[in-house]
N, CA, C and O atoms as a DFTB+ gen file, in Angstrom:
856 C
 N C O
     1  1      74.557     186.227     133.870
     2  2      74.678     185.644     135.218
     3  2      73.878     184.335     135.328
     4  3      74.347     183.349     135.896
     5  1      72.673     184.356     134.775
     6  2      71.831     183.153     134.798
     7  2      72.502     182.014     134.064
     8  3      72.450     180.865     134.502
     9  1      73.135     182.333     132.941
    10  2      73.793     181.302     132.146
    11  2      74.966     180.698     132.921
    12  3      75.194     179.489     132.883
    13  1      75.705     181.561     133.623
    14  2      76.836     181.064     134.413
    15  2      76.357     180.126     135.522
    16  3      76.967     179.092     135.794
    17  1      75.243     180.519     136.155
    18  2      74.674     179.656     137.201
    19  2      74.254     178.308     136.631
    20  3      74.506     177.263     137.230
    21  1      73.609     178.343     135.466
    22  2      73.178     177.086     134.826
    23  2      74.382     176.224     134.462
    24  3      74.380     175.006     134.641
    25  1      75.421     176.900     133.940
    26  2      76.624     176.164     133.552
    27  2      77.290     175.520     134.765
    28  3      77.728     174.371     134.707
    29  1      77.360     176.268     135.857
    30  2      77.941     175.731     137.078
    31  2      77.129     174.548     137.613
    32  3      77.673     173.565     138.117
    33  1      75.818     174.682     137.482
    34  2      74.948     173.601     137.951
    35  2      75.133     172.342     137.104
    36  3      75.153     171.223     137.616
    37  1      75.265     172.558     135.797
    38  2      75.499     171.412     134.894
    39  2      76.830     170.752     135.215
    40  3      76.931     169.527     135.282
    41  1      77.863     171.592     135.415
    42  2      79.180     171.054     135.743
    43  2      79.148     170.288     137.069
    44  3      79.767     169.235     137.220
    45  1      78.405     170.854     138.022
    46  2      78.279     170.193     139.319
    47  2      77.585     168.852     139.182
    48  3      77.988     167.876     139.814
    49  1      76.552     168.796     138.368
    50  2      75.836     167.531     138.134
    51  2      76.748     166.511     137.464
    52  3      76.734     165.329     137.809
    53  1      77.540     166.982     136.501
    54  2      78.465     166.072     135.813
    55  2      79.518     165.539     136.791
    56  3      79.866     164.358     136.785
    57  1      80.015     166.466     137.641
    58  2      80.999     166.016     138.638
    59  2      80.391     164.982     139.577
    60  3      81.021     163.978     139.912
    61  1      79.151     165.247     139.995
    62  2      78.479     164.295     140.883
    63  2      78.267     162.948     140.189
    64  3      78.428     161.889     140.796
    65  1      77.902     163.009     138.900
    66  2      77.675     161.787     138.138
    67  2      78.972     160.997     138.000
    68  3      78.994     159.778     138.168
    69  1      80.053     161.712     137.692
    70  2      81.347     161.054     137.563
    71  2      81.770     160.417     138.886
    72  3      82.297     159.305     138.933
    73  1      81.518     161.164     139.952
    74  2      81.876     160.636     141.270
    75  2      81.050     159.403     141.618
    76  3      81.561     158.437     142.186
    77  1      79.751     159.451     141.266
    78  2      78.896     158.280     141.502
    79  2      79.387     157.087     140.693
    80  3      79.457     155.965     141.193
    81  1      79.729     157.353     139.419
    82  2      80.230     156.264     138.565
    83  2      81.531     155.690     139.108
    84  3      81.754     154.480     139.101
    85  1      82.389     156.604     139.583
    86  2      83.653     156.146     140.147
    87  2      83.429     155.304     141.395
    88  3      84.091     154.285     141.595
    89  1      82.501     155.732     142.224
    90  2      82.194     154.965     143.427
    91  2      81.615     153.593     143.076
    92  3      81.933     152.583     143.703
    93  1      80.751     153.590     142.050
    94  2      80.167     152.312     141.617
    95  2      81.259     151.389     141.070
    96  3      81.279     150.194     141.363
    97  1      82.172     151.965     140.268
    98  2      83.266     151.153     139.734
    99  2      84.128     150.597     140.860
   100  3      84.500     149.424     140.850
   101  1      84.436     151.445     141.822
   102  2      85.253     150.996     142.947
   103  2      84.541     149.909     143.748
   104  3      85.149     148.927     144.174
   105  1      83.230     150.111     143.940
   106  2      82.453     149.110     144.671
   107  2      82.414     147.791     143.906
   108  3      82.518     146.714     144.493
   109  1      82.259     147.893     142.569
   110  2      82.237     146.689     141.732
   111  2      83.576     145.961     141.795
   112  3      83.625     144.735     141.901
   113  1      84.669     146.739     141.727
   114  2      85.987     146.136     141.802
   115  2      86.221     145.491     143.162
   116  3      86.800     144.409     143.258
   117  1      85.761     146.174     144.214
   118  2      85.900     145.605     145.557
   119  2      85.130     144.295     145.678
   120  3      85.624     143.318     146.241
   121  1      83.897     144.292     145.134
   122  2      83.092     143.064     145.172
   123  2      83.752     141.949     144.375
   124  3      83.757     140.787     144.781
   125  1      84.319     142.339     143.210
   126  2      84.983     141.344     142.368
   127  2      86.203     140.759     143.079
   128  3      86.443     139.552     143.041
   129  1      86.972     141.645     143.731
   130  2      88.134     141.174     144.481
   131  2      87.704     140.254     145.619
   132  3      88.340     139.235     145.888
   133  1      86.615     140.632     146.279
   134  2      86.107     139.812     147.385
   135  2      85.666     138.444     146.893
   136  3      85.942     137.422     147.521
   137  1      84.963     138.442     145.740
   138  2      84.526     137.163     145.155
   139  2      85.729     136.302     144.784
   140  3      85.753     135.103     145.065
   141  1      86.733     136.920     144.147
   142  2      87.932     136.177     143.758
   143  2      88.660     135.637     144.980
   144  3      89.173     134.518     144.975
   145  1      88.694     136.462     146.032
   146  2      89.347     136.024     147.261
   147  2      88.621     134.840     147.881
   148  3      89.249     133.890     148.348
   149  1      87.285     134.905     147.881
   150  2      86.502     133.800     148.418
   151  2      86.703     132.533     147.593
   152  3      86.808     131.433     148.137
   153  1      86.755     132.704     146.254
   154  2      86.983     131.547     145.394
   155  2      88.364     130.946     145.644
   156  3      88.523     129.728     145.709
   157  1      89.362     131.826     145.783
   158  2      90.716     131.345     146.068
   159  2      90.759     130.603     147.393
   160  3      91.390     129.552     147.508
   161  1      90.079     131.162     148.401
   162  2      90.055     130.516     149.717
   163  2      89.362     129.165     149.644
   164  3      89.800     128.191     150.257
   165  1      88.258     129.120     148.872
   166  2      87.530     127.855     148.724
   167  2      88.390     126.818     148.017
   168  3      88.419     125.655     148.417
   169  1      89.092     127.239     146.964
   170  2      89.967     126.317     146.244
   171  2      91.095     125.820     147.147
   172  3      91.450     124.642     147.123
   173  1      91.651     126.731     147.940
   174  2      92.713     126.329     148.853
   175  2      92.193     125.352     149.903
   176  3      92.866     124.380     150.244
   177  1      90.990     125.616     150.414
   178  2      90.406     124.713     151.409
   179  2      90.140     123.341     150.796
   180  3      90.387     122.314     151.427
   181  1      89.631     123.331     149.556
   182  2      89.386     122.058     148.878
   183  2      90.687     121.300     148.648
   184  3      90.759     120.086     148.839
   185  1      91.718     122.042     148.232
   186  2      93.017     121.412     148.003
   187  2      93.591     120.865     149.298
   188  3      94.156     119.772     149.322
   189  1      93.446     121.628     150.376
   190  2      93.924     121.155     151.673
   191  2      93.177     119.903     152.112
   192  3      93.763     118.982     152.681
   193  1      91.856     119.882     151.837
   194  2      91.060     118.716     152.194
   195  2      91.500     117.491     151.406
   196  3      91.596     116.391     151.951
   197  1      91.770     117.692     150.108
   198  2      92.232     116.583     149.265
   199  2      93.589     116.085     149.755
   200  3      93.819     114.879     149.850
   201  1      94.486     117.021     150.064
   202  2      95.807     116.635     150.557
   203  2      95.703     115.892     151.882
   204  3      96.440     114.939     152.135
   205  1      94.765     116.348     152.733
   206  2      94.568     115.685     154.024
   207  2      94.070     114.260     153.824
   208  3      94.528     113.335     154.495
   209  1      93.126     114.087     152.897
   210  2      92.613     112.751     152.611
   211  2      93.723     111.851     152.072
   212  3      93.829     110.682     152.446
   213  1      94.554     112.417     151.182
   214  2      95.657     111.630     150.643
   215  2      96.662     111.273     151.730
   216  3      97.192     110.162     151.756
   217  1      96.925     112.233     152.637
   218  2      97.842     111.964     153.736
   219  2      97.297     110.871     154.644
   220  3      98.041     109.999     155.092
   221  1      95.977     110.924     154.918
   222  2      95.364     109.898     155.763
   223  2      95.444     108.538     155.106
   224  3      95.722     107.534     155.760
   225  1      95.195     108.513     153.792
   226  2      95.297     107.246     153.060
   227  2      96.725     106.725     153.103
   228  3      96.962     105.524     153.241
   229  1      97.678     107.655     152.982
   230  2      99.083     107.270     153.041
   231  2      99.431     106.691     154.404
   232  3     100.141     105.690     154.495
   233  1      98.922     107.332     155.481
   234  2      99.213     106.858     156.826
   235  2      98.582     105.497     157.068
   236  3      99.161     104.656     157.755
   237  1      97.383     105.273     156.502
   238  2      96.701     104.001     156.716
   239  2      97.370     102.865     155.965
   240  3      97.226     101.700     156.335
   241  1      98.103     103.202     154.907
   242  2      98.827     102.186     154.166
   243  2     100.151     101.924     154.879
   244  3     100.978     102.827     155.004
   245  1     100.350     100.723     155.337
   246  2     101.499     100.426     156.169
   247  2     102.775     100.196     155.378
   248  3     103.834      99.974     155.965
   249  1     102.689     100.247     154.055
   250  2     103.873     100.213     153.213
   251  2     104.067     101.611     152.658
   252  3     103.182     102.108     151.961
   253  1     105.193     102.273     152.935
   254  2     105.379     103.639     152.442
   255  2     105.250     103.703     150.919
   256  3     105.886     102.931     150.200
   257  1     104.432     104.619     150.443
   258  2     104.246     104.799     149.006
   259  2     104.833     106.149     148.615
   260  3     104.150     107.172     148.667
   261  1     106.094     106.143     148.227
   262  2     106.728     107.385     147.813
   263  2     106.346     107.687     146.378
   264  3     105.880     106.815     145.645
   265  1     106.554     108.950     145.984
   266  2     106.225     109.326     144.616
   267  2     107.109     108.550     143.655
   268  3     108.303     108.372     143.896
   269  1     106.514     108.091     142.568
   270  2     107.264     107.306     141.606
   271  2     106.513     106.041     141.272
   272  3     105.361     105.864     141.669
   273  1     107.161     105.173     140.550
   274  2     106.481     103.999     140.033
   275  2     106.503     102.826     140.999
   276  3     105.501     102.124     141.131
   277  1     107.616     102.598     141.673
   278  2     107.751     101.398     142.489
   279  2     107.027     101.525     143.819
   280  3     107.094     102.562     144.479
   281  1     106.337     100.466     144.204
   282  2     105.641     100.430     145.482
   283  2     106.528      99.845     146.576
   284  3     106.330     100.124     147.759
   285  1     107.482      99.052     146.189
   286  2     108.333      98.408     147.174
   287  2     109.695      98.143     146.549
   288  3     109.959      98.544     145.415
   289  1     110.546      97.472     147.291
   290  2     111.867      97.182     146.771
   291  2     111.836      96.065     145.734
   292  3     112.831      95.804     145.059
   293  1     110.680      95.407     145.615
   294  2     110.512      94.439     144.537
   295  2     110.443      95.200     143.226
   296  3     109.572      96.052     143.046
   297  1     111.334      94.907     142.327
   298  2     111.377      95.646     141.071
   299  2     110.134      95.398     140.216
   300  3     109.767      96.246     139.402
   301  1     109.489      94.257     140.388
   302  2     108.374      93.931     139.498
   303  2     107.031      94.438     140.017
   304  3     106.051      94.455     139.272
   305  1     106.973      94.852     141.290
   306  2     105.686      95.280     141.840
   307  2     105.539      96.787     141.642
   308  3     105.809      97.569     142.554
   309  1     105.117      97.180     140.463
   310  2     104.892      98.581     140.144
   311  2     103.399      98.876     140.237
   312  3     102.588      97.972     140.434
   313  1     103.051     100.134     140.096
   314  2     101.638     100.508     140.152
   315  2     100.850      99.874     139.010
   316  3      99.701      99.471     139.191
   317  1     101.462      99.788     137.851
   318  2     100.771      99.157     136.719
   319  2     100.557      97.667     136.976
   320  3      99.532      97.106     136.591
   321  1     101.536      97.025     137.634
   322  2     101.389      95.611     137.990
   323  2     100.281      95.438     139.026
   324  3      99.503      94.486     138.958
   325  1     100.216      96.352     139.972
   326  2      99.162      96.302     140.989
   327  2      97.795      96.361     140.329
   328  3      96.908      95.579     140.671
   329  1      97.616      97.279     139.386
   330  2      96.332      97.410     138.695
   331  2      95.990      96.131     137.943
   332  3      94.833      95.712     137.909
   333  1      96.998      95.517     137.342
   334  2      96.767      94.269     136.619
   335  2      96.374      93.147     137.581
   336  3      95.505      92.333     137.271
   337  1      97.020      93.110     138.749
   338  2      96.666      92.103     139.751
   339  2      95.221      92.281     140.212
   340  3      94.495      91.304     140.398
   341  1      94.814      93.526     140.394
   342  2      93.432      93.784     140.819
   343  2      92.454      93.320     139.754
   344  3      91.422      92.726     140.068
   345  1      92.773      93.588     138.502
   346  2      91.906      93.123     137.405
   347  2      91.793      91.601     137.420
   348  3      90.704      91.050     137.258
   349  1      92.928      90.926     137.618
   350  2      92.928      89.464     137.627
   351  2      92.155      88.929     138.835
   352  3      91.459      87.919     138.731
   353  1      92.277      89.603     139.973
   354  2      91.537      89.181     141.164
   355  2      90.031      89.310     140.935
   356  3      89.258      88.443     141.342
   357  1      89.625      90.393     140.283
   358  2      88.201      90.584     139.973
   359  2      87.714      89.506     139.019
   360  3      86.580      89.040     139.122
   361  1      88.577      89.113     138.092
   362  2      88.210      88.036     137.165
   363  2      88.059      86.720     137.911
   364  3      87.124      85.960     137.658
   365  1      88.983      86.452     138.835
   366  2      88.907      85.226     139.621
   367  2      87.677      85.175     140.500
   368  3      87.145      84.094     140.755
   369  1      87.216      86.313     140.965
   370  2      86.044      86.379     141.829
   371  2      84.796      85.856     141.137
   372  3      83.868      85.382     141.792
   373  1      84.772      85.944     139.800
   374  2      83.597      85.494     139.041
   375  2      83.328      84.004     139.222
   376  3      82.199      83.548     139.036
   377  1      84.357      83.246     139.582
   378  2      84.208      81.787     139.679
   379  2      83.957      81.318     141.115
   380  3      83.955      80.116     141.381
   381  1      83.749      82.246     142.028
   382  2      83.523      81.885     143.425
   383  2      82.319      80.951     143.572
   384  3      81.276      81.148     142.948
   385  1      82.491      79.940     144.408
   386  2      81.393      79.012     144.715
   387  2      80.943      79.312     146.141
   388  3      81.567      78.871     147.106
   389  1      79.854      80.066     146.262
   390  2      79.423      80.550     147.581
   391  2      77.905      80.429     147.753
   392  3      77.227      81.442     147.924
   393  1      77.361      79.207     147.712
   394  2      75.909      79.060     147.828
   395  2      75.371      79.362     149.230
   396  3      74.161      79.512     149.397
   397  1      76.241      79.453     150.235
   398  2      75.771      79.630     151.607
   399  2      75.913      81.073     152.102
   400  3      75.031      81.575     152.800
   401  1      76.990      81.729     151.756
   402  2      77.183      83.108     152.202
   403  2      76.902      84.127     151.101
   404  3      76.590      85.285     151.381
   405  1      77.016      83.687     149.842
   406  2      76.903      84.595     148.694
   407  2      77.936      85.722     148.755
   408  3      77.753      86.777     148.148
   409  1      79.025      85.487     149.495
   410  2      80.103      86.473     149.570
   411  2      81.238      85.994     148.673
   412  3      81.921      85.018     148.980
   413  1      81.426      86.696     147.564
   414  2      82.405      86.294     146.566
   415  2      83.752      86.964     146.838
   416  3      83.813      88.158     147.130
   417  1      84.829      86.184     146.740
   418  2      86.173      86.719     146.914
   419  2      87.060      86.218     145.779
   420  3      86.975      85.061     145.368
   421  1      87.907      87.110     145.285
   422  2      88.877      86.740     144.270
   423  2      90.263      87.189     144.679
   424  3      90.420      88.215     145.341
   425  1      91.273      86.419     144.284
   426  2      92.657      86.756     144.618
   427  2      93.538      86.521     143.409
   428  3      93.273      85.643     142.588
   429  1      94.595      87.322     143.311
   430  2      95.591      87.157     142.247
   431  2      96.965      87.211     142.888
   432  3      97.354      88.222     143.472
   433  1      97.690      86.116     142.774
   434  2      99.000      85.955     143.418
   435  2     100.107      86.137     142.386
   436  3     100.078      85.525     141.319
   437  1     101.076      86.978     142.710
   438  2     102.181      87.271     141.797
   439  2     103.450      86.570     142.267
   440  3     103.852      86.712     143.422
   441  1     104.076      85.815     141.372
   442  2     105.345      85.175     141.691
   443  2     106.498      86.121     141.359
   444  3     106.314      87.120     140.664
   445  1     107.670      85.799     141.858
   446  2     108.838      86.620     141.545
   447  2     109.244      86.469     140.083
   448  3     110.042      87.256     139.573
   449  1     108.704      85.472     139.415
   450  2     108.953      85.306     137.971
   451  2     107.900      86.015     137.136
   452  3     107.828      85.838     135.920
   453  1     107.077      86.829     137.813
   454  2     106.050      87.645     137.160
   455  2     104.901      86.828     136.567
   456  3     104.267      87.244     135.597
   457  1     104.643      85.671     137.156
   458  2     103.498      84.861     136.744
   459  2     102.373      85.079     137.747
   460  3     102.624      85.228     138.943
   461  1     101.135      85.099     137.262
   462  2      99.976      85.359     138.124
   463  2      99.115      84.105     138.238
   464  3      98.777      83.469     137.239
   465  1      98.770      83.766     139.469
   466  2      97.840      82.669     139.738
   467  2      96.605      83.255     140.417
   468  3      96.724      83.980     141.404
   469  1      95.429      82.945     139.894
   470  2      94.201      83.472     140.470
   471  2      93.492      82.402     141.295
   472  3      93.735      81.205     141.143
   473  1      92.617      82.870     142.164
   474  2      91.853      81.946     142.988
   475  2      90.544      82.568     143.428
   476  3      90.392      83.789     143.414
   477  1      89.601      81.729     143.819
   478  2      88.314      82.188     144.337
   479  2      87.997      81.400     145.596
   480  3      88.613      80.366     145.852
   481  1      87.048      81.876     146.379
   482  2      86.646      81.127     147.559
   483  2      85.678      80.019     147.161
   484  3      84.828      80.199     146.288
   485  1      85.824      78.868     147.819
   486  2      85.031      77.670     147.503
   487  2      84.425      77.163     148.802
   488  3      85.127      76.613     149.650
   489  1      83.127      77.349     148.955
   490  2      82.451      76.962     150.197
   491  2      82.054      75.490     150.189
   492  3      81.990      74.848     149.140
   493  1      81.792      74.977     151.380
   494  2      81.377      73.595     151.564
   495  2      80.253      73.548     152.580
   496  3      80.241      74.334     153.528
   497  1      79.317      72.647     152.397
   498  2      78.171      72.568     153.289
   499  2      78.590      72.295     154.734
   500  3      77.868      72.646     155.667
   501  1      79.758      71.668     154.919
   502  2      80.257      71.403     156.269
   503  2      81.032      72.590     156.834
   504  3      81.518      72.535     157.964
   505  1      81.145      73.652     156.057
   506  2      81.799      74.905     156.453
   507  2      83.305      74.757     156.691
   508  3      84.089      75.514     156.119
   509  1      83.719      73.808     157.515
   510  2      85.142      73.651     157.814
   511  2      86.018      73.458     156.590
   512  3      87.092      74.055     156.519
   513  1      85.603      72.647     155.622
   514  2      86.434      72.432     154.426
   515  2      86.444      73.607     153.445
   516  3      87.123      73.550     152.420
   517  1      85.707      74.654     153.748
   518  2      85.680      75.830     152.855
   519  2      87.092      76.365     152.647
   520  3      87.890      76.420     153.582
   521  1      87.389      76.754     151.421
   522  2      88.723      77.278     151.104
   523  2      88.614      78.730     150.638
   524  3      87.765      79.069     149.814
   525  1      89.486      79.579     151.180
   526  2      89.491      80.996     150.808
   527  2      90.168      81.204     149.459
   528  3      90.931      80.357     148.992
   529  1      89.880      82.328     148.852
   530  2      90.446      82.656     147.541
   531  2      91.966      82.738     147.595
   532  3      92.652      82.301     146.670
   533  1      92.493      83.304     148.693
   534  2      93.944      83.466     148.804
   535  2      94.649      82.107     148.818
   536  3      95.676      81.920     148.165
   537  1      94.085      81.172     149.567
   538  2      94.700      79.841     149.634
   539  2      94.497      79.071     148.332
   540  3      95.357      78.285     147.935
   541  1      93.368      79.294     147.669
   542  2      93.159      78.643     146.372
   543  2      94.250      79.060     145.397
   544  3      94.834      78.219     144.714
   545  1      94.526      80.363     145.333
   546  2      95.569      80.860     144.433
   547  2      96.939      80.318     144.841
   548  3      97.728      79.902     143.992
   549  1      97.214      80.326     146.150
   550  2      98.514      79.872     146.629
   551  2      98.706      78.377     146.378
   552  3      99.761      77.958     145.902
   553  1      97.697      77.578     146.695
   554  2      97.817      76.128     146.508
   555  2      97.964      75.789     145.034
   556  3      98.703      74.874     144.671
   557  1      97.258      76.527     144.186
   558  2      97.386      76.316     142.740
   559  2      98.831      76.551     142.301
   560  3      99.397      75.767     141.539
   561  1      99.414      77.640     142.795
   562  2     100.794      77.963     142.427
   563  2     101.776      76.936     142.991
   564  3     102.689      76.497     142.290
   565  1     101.591      76.558     144.242
   566  2     102.478      75.581     144.875
   567  2     102.414      74.247     144.131
   568  3     103.436      73.589     143.939
   569  1     101.216      73.855     143.716
   570  2     101.045      72.574     143.030
   571  2     101.712      72.553     141.660
   572  3     101.911      71.488     141.074
   573  1     102.054      73.732     141.155
   574  2     102.739      73.823     139.860
   575  2     104.214      74.175     140.023
   576  3     104.880      74.565     139.064
   577  1     104.713      74.032     141.247
   578  2     106.142      74.158     141.466
   579  2     106.620      75.534     141.895
   580  3     107.819      75.724     142.101
   581  1     105.725      76.491     142.036
   582  2     106.139      77.840     142.446
   583  2     106.436      77.876     143.944
   584  3     105.769      77.218     144.743
   585  1     107.446      78.655     144.299
   586  2     107.797      78.782     145.711
   587  2     108.094      80.230     146.127
   588  3     108.123      80.533     147.320
   589  1     108.307      81.099     145.184
   590  2     108.705      82.467     145.500
   591  2     107.643      83.453     145.020
   592  3     107.258      83.451     143.851
   593  1     107.176      84.298     145.948
   594  2     106.050      85.181     145.643
   595  2     106.336      86.626     146.082
   596  3     107.085      86.875     147.026
   597  1     105.718      87.553     145.368
   598  2     105.948      88.975     145.626
   599  2     104.749      89.692     146.222
   600  3     104.902      90.555     147.087
   601  1     103.543      89.333     145.754
   602  2     102.364      90.099     146.184
   603  2     101.096      89.317     145.896
   604  3     101.085      88.376     145.103
   605  1     100.031      89.733     146.563
   606  2      98.709      89.171     146.292
   607  2      97.687      90.299     146.367
   608  3      97.731      91.134     147.270
   609  1      96.767      90.311     145.404
   610  2      95.670      91.281     145.405
   611  2      94.382      90.551     145.753
   612  3      94.160      89.425     145.307
   613  1      93.529      91.196     146.553
   614  2      92.301      90.561     147.032
   615  2      91.137      91.517     146.845
   616  3      91.224      92.691     147.206
   617  1      90.041      91.012     146.277
   618  2      88.801      91.779     146.148
   619  2      87.646      90.894     146.579
   620  3      87.770      89.669     146.589
   621  1      86.525      91.502     146.934
   622  2      85.368      90.693     147.307
   623  2      84.180      91.536     147.701
   624  3      84.282      92.744     147.914
   625  1      83.028      90.848     147.793
   626  2      81.823      91.532     148.198
   627  2      80.607      90.637     148.121
   628  3      80.626      89.605     147.450
   629  1      79.560      91.029     148.801
   630  2      78.310      90.277     148.821
   631  2      77.721      90.231     147.427
   632  3      77.611      91.253     146.751
   633  1      77.343      89.036     147.005
   634  2      76.755      88.814     145.682
   635  2      77.670      89.289     144.555
   636  3      77.210      89.623     143.463
   637  1      78.966      89.315     144.836
   638  2      79.924      89.690     143.808
   639  2      80.042      91.179     143.565
   640  3      80.671      91.602     142.594
   641  1      79.439      91.992     144.444
   642  2      79.510      93.450     144.312
   643  2      80.555      93.978     145.289
   644  3      80.404      93.830     146.502
   645  1      81.602      94.588     144.770
   646  2      82.693      95.094     145.606
   647  2      82.285      96.424     146.220
   648  3      82.031      97.392     145.503
   649  1      82.222      96.473     147.537
   650  2      81.844      97.714     148.222
   651  2      82.879      98.164     149.238
   652  3      82.871      99.322     149.657
   653  1      83.771      97.262     149.642
   654  2      84.751      97.627     150.670
   655  2      85.978      96.731     150.526
   656  3      85.985      95.794     149.728
   657  1      87.012      97.030     151.306
   658  2      88.212      96.212     151.302
   659  2      87.937      94.890     152.014
   660  3      87.166      94.838     152.973
   661  1      88.580      93.818     151.530
   662  2      88.390      92.483     152.110
   663  2      89.756      91.940     152.522
   664  3      90.474      91.392     151.686
   665  1      90.123      92.080     153.776
   666  2      91.427      91.582     154.236
   667  2      91.424      90.065     154.366
   668  3      90.365      89.468     154.558
   669  1      92.576      89.438     154.265
   670  2      92.642      87.974     154.399
   671  2      92.386      87.542     155.838
   672  3      92.698      88.271     156.780
   673  1      91.821      86.361     155.996
   674  2      91.567      85.841     157.336
   675  2      92.892      85.413     157.975
   676  3      93.928      85.389     157.312
   677  1      92.848      85.082     159.244
   678  2      94.056      84.698     159.955
   679  2      94.703      83.447     159.396
   680  3      95.929      83.352     159.330
   681  1      93.873      82.475     158.989
   682  2      94.417      81.229     158.429
   683  2      95.190      81.524     157.153
   684  3      96.289      81.004     156.956
   685  1      94.622      82.356     156.286
   686  2      95.291      82.686     155.030
   687  2      96.597      83.424     155.282
   688  3      97.593      83.179     154.601
   689  1      96.597      84.319     156.247
   690  2      97.829      85.052     156.568
   691  2      98.931      84.078     156.997
   692  3     100.086      84.218     156.595
   693  1      98.562      83.099     157.811
   694  2      99.552      82.124     158.279
   695  2     100.024      81.228     157.137
   696  3     101.214      80.929     157.041
   697  1      99.105      80.796     156.268
   698  2      99.483      79.934     155.142
   699  2     100.418      80.677     154.192
   700  3     101.412      80.117     153.728
   701  1     100.098      81.936     153.905
   702  2     100.971      82.734     153.037
   703  2     102.342      82.901     153.689
   704  3     103.368      82.856     153.011
   705  1     102.351      83.094     155.008
   706  2     103.603      83.305     155.745
   707  2     104.580      82.165     155.534
   708  3     105.793      82.374     155.581
   709  1     104.079      80.977     155.304
   710  2     104.932      79.803     155.127
   711  2     105.900      79.957     153.951
   712  3     106.991      79.388     153.951
   713  1     105.480      80.738     152.947
   714  2     106.242      80.766     151.694
   715  2     106.837      82.130     151.345
   716  3     107.439      82.268     150.280
   717  1     106.693      83.128     152.192
   718  2     107.133      84.472     151.804
   719  2     107.942      85.130     152.918
   720  3     107.929      84.700     154.072
   721  1     108.637      86.180     152.527
   722  2     109.283      87.060     153.494
   723  2     108.237      88.082     153.923
   724  3     107.835      88.913     153.108
   725  1     107.786      88.049     155.166
   726  2     106.687      88.936     155.580
   727  2     107.018      90.419     155.492
   728  3     106.117      91.254     155.419
   729  1     108.296      90.748     155.500
   730  2     108.669      92.162     155.425
   731  2     108.513      92.732     154.020
   732  3     108.228      93.919     153.858
   733  1     108.697      91.901     153.014
   734  2     108.664      92.408     151.640
   735  2     107.420      91.992     150.863
   736  3     107.066      92.641     149.879
   737  1     106.758      90.933     151.281
   738  2     105.572      90.479     150.552
   739  2     104.433      91.482     150.743
   740  3     104.153      91.917     151.860
   741  1     103.785      91.840     149.637
   742  2     102.740      92.864     149.668
   743  2     101.345      92.260     149.566
   744  3     101.100      91.356     148.767
   745  1     100.445      92.771     150.383
   746  2      99.032      92.389     150.348
   747  2      98.246      93.618     149.892
   748  3      98.245      94.653     150.557
   749  1      97.581      93.484     148.751
   750  2      96.858      94.606     148.136
   751  2      95.363      94.386     148.320
   752  3      94.797      93.435     147.781
   753  1      94.731      95.266     149.079
   754  2      93.282      95.204     149.293
   755  2      92.649      96.262     148.399
   756  3      93.008      97.437     148.473
   757  1      91.712      95.847     147.559
   758  2      91.220      96.776     146.537
   759  2      89.704      96.843     146.490
   760  3      89.001      95.865     146.744
   761  1      89.228      98.035     146.156
   762  2      87.825      98.235     145.795
   763  2      87.709      98.463     144.292
   764  3      86.666      98.202     143.693
   765  1      88.780      98.948     143.699
   766  2      88.856      99.125     142.243
   767  2      90.328      99.243     141.883
   768  3      91.196      99.189     142.753
   769  1      90.600      99.404     140.601
   770  2      91.988      99.521     140.158
   771  2      92.640     100.812     140.653
   772  3      93.866     100.911     140.708
   773  1      91.830     101.786     141.009
   774  2      92.354     103.070     141.470
   775  2      92.118     103.316     142.960
   776  3      92.547     104.333     143.504
   777  1      91.441     102.389     143.604
   778  2      91.113     102.543     145.018
   779  2      91.589     101.298     145.754
   780  3      90.877     100.297     145.833
   781  1      92.796     101.374     146.286
   782  2      93.367     100.208     146.949
   783  2      94.327     100.635     148.048
   784  3      94.817     101.765     148.067
   785  1      94.584      99.705     148.963
   786  2      95.539      99.910     150.048
   787  2      96.570      98.796     149.974
   788  3      96.250      97.663     149.615
   789  1      97.805      99.125     150.316
   790  2      98.896      98.163     150.244
   791  2      99.512      97.986     151.631
   792  3      99.866      98.958     152.298
   793  1      99.632      96.736     152.048
   794  2     100.224      96.415     153.343
   795  2     101.323      95.369     153.158
   796  3     101.290      94.582     152.212
   797  1     102.265      95.370     154.040
   798  2     103.191      94.241     154.091
   799  2     102.523      93.129     154.891
   800  3     101.680      93.393     155.748
   801  1     102.898      91.897     154.611
   802  2     102.330      90.796     155.396
   803  2     102.732      90.937     156.858
   804  3     101.968      90.576     157.754
   805  1     103.918      91.457     157.098
   806  2     104.368      91.645     158.474
   807  2     103.436      92.586     159.235
   808  3     103.197      92.398     160.428
   809  1     102.915      93.592     158.546
   810  2     101.991      94.525     159.195
   811  2     100.681      93.841     159.554
   812  3     100.070      94.152     160.577
   813  1     100.249      92.907     158.708
   814  2      98.988      92.191     158.946
   815  2      99.164      90.985     159.873
   816  3      98.201      90.501     160.468
   817  1     100.404      90.512     159.986
   818  2     100.674      89.350     160.843
   819  2     101.970      89.597     161.612
   820  3     102.993      88.983     161.312
   821  1     101.934      90.488     162.599
   822  2     103.161      90.812     163.348
   823  2     103.606      89.657     164.238
   824  3     102.794      88.837     164.667
   825  1     104.906      89.608     164.505
   826  2     105.484      88.560     165.361
   827  2     105.039      87.177     164.894
   828  3     104.636      86.336     165.698
   829  1     105.116      86.957     163.591
   830  2     104.575      85.728     163.021
   831  2     105.452      84.518     163.300
   832  3     106.642      84.647     163.586
   833  1     104.852      83.351     163.213
   834  2     105.522      82.064     163.386
   835  2     105.770      81.496     161.999
   836  3     104.825      81.176     161.278
   837  1     107.045      81.369     161.621
   838  2     107.396      80.907     160.287
   839  2     108.355      79.731     160.312
   840  3     108.708      79.224     161.377
   841  1     108.775      79.299     159.122
   842  2     109.670      78.131     159.038
   843  2     110.944      78.273     159.861
   844  3     111.438      77.283     160.400
   845  1     111.480      79.474     159.969
   846  2     112.723      79.662     160.721
   847  2     112.481      79.675     162.228
   848  3     113.430      79.748     163.009
   849  1     111.220      79.606     162.639
   850  2     110.908      79.603     164.082
   851  2     111.196      78.248     164.716
   852  3     111.313      78.143     165.937
   853  1     111.312      77.204     163.884
   854  2     111.549      75.864     164.411
   855  2     113.049      75.580     164.481
   856  3     113.453      74.496     164.901
């Protein structure tokens, strides 16, 4: 009888141990599922945040950027061309003459023949004769017989350090308007080759006064 009692007690202890182990396993699995669920939720939230940022960037860009290579109906203005224009604009910025403001600007103008003209801002002690990078590039191209243009990339920053987008001034917008179709001509504002915004000139200069206005 004593042996049977001991055996029953041992069996009961084993059953209790198994039940404890099972409960621990279930608790561990529940915790693991909870952790995985939290990680999935965090990843989804991060992805949603990234998509939201991309959507906001898309909305801020006044030229629709659909998936694919082309940025506009201009066959030559592709994303790779945009990156090249930004590189050329950064190169042009190195030659800026800015002893008074120390604000360097570079521009790269693309013709419909796929030729690039670069320009920098050139200051003058009288201030009024100062020339912007965009007009330097445009005047250079015009002086060499060019008349048809597709896009311009612009970069700039204090002491030659690019920290933000640098939009063209009103004078430059009007000068560019003289030679382009404002609906199709693209203005690329860049902080780097991968961080840029694209606008049509029409978006930057609505209801513009052009050659056909006379």
